C-alpha positions in Angstrom: 61.9 56.8 156.4 62.3 60.5 156.7 60.3 62.5 154.2 61.0 66.2 155.0 64.4 67.9 154.8 64.4 68.5 158.5 63.7 64.9 159.3 66.5 63.8 156.9 68.9 66.1 158.6 67.9 64.9 162.0 68.4 61.3 160.9 72.0 62.2 159.7 72.7 63.9 163.0 71.4 61.0 165.0 73.8 58.6 163.1 76.7 60.9 163.8 75.8 61.4 167.4 75.3 57.7 168.0 78.8 56.9 166.6 80.3 59.5 168.9 78.4 58.2 171.9 79.4 54.6 171.2 83.1 55.7 171.1 82.8 57.5 174.5 81.0 54.5 176.1 83.6 52.1 174.7 86.4 54.2 176.2 84.7 54.2 179.5 84.3 50.5 179.5 88.0 50.0 178.6 88.9 52.2 181.5 86.8 50.1 183.9 88.3 46.9 182.5 91.8 48.3 183.2 91.0 49.0 186.8 89.4 45.6 187.3 92.3 43.8 185.6 94.9 45.6 187.8 92.9 44.9 190.9 92.5 41.2 190.0 96.3 40.8 189.8 96.6 42.3 193.2 98.4 45.4 192.0 96.7 48.1 194.1 99.0 50.9 192.9 98.3 50.2 189.2 94.6 49.8 190.0 94.6 53.2 191.8 96.3 54.9 188.8 93.8 53.4 186.4 90.9 54.4 188.7 92.1 58.0 188.7 91.9 57.9 184.9 88.5 56.1 184.7 86.6 58.3 187.2 86.7 61.5 185.1 85.5 59.5 182.1 82.6 58.0 184.1 81.7 61.4 185.5 81.8 63.1 182.1 79.4 60.5 180.6 77.0 60.9 183.5 77.1 64.7 183.1 76.4 64.4 179.4 73.5 62.0 180.0 75.1 58.9 178.3 74.8 57.0 181.5 72.6 57.6 184.5 74.2 59.3 187.5 73.3 56.4 189.7 75.0 54.0 187.2 78.1 56.2 187.4 78.1 56.0 191.2 77.7 52.2 191.0 80.6 51.9 188.7 82.9 54.0 190.9 81.8 52.3 194.0 82.4 48.8 192.6 85.8 49.8 191.3 86.8 51.3 194.6 85.7 48.2 196.4 87.9 46.1 194.0 90.9 48.3 194.7 90.4 48.0 198.5 90.1 44.2 198.1 93.4 44.2 196.1 95.1 46.3 198.7 94.0 44.1 201.5 95.1 40.9 199.6 98.8 41.8 200.1 
């Protein structure tokens, strides 16, 4: 447990920051799920629209260090592959 005033404040900040990061990560995961769901139904246009919304979220989290830049690239690559598969399934 924190003993000094500085350590107590840092603990409070960490709790607040973690809650914020969890929210951002959750929003990113929701965006990814929307793309995958649209691609699974074969609706390439809807998947592309969802992809355009998800990519800035993914990039933002990578820039802020919440996810690794290679993880961000992996997410985007996988989503793009799913969209191409959905477009080819027509």
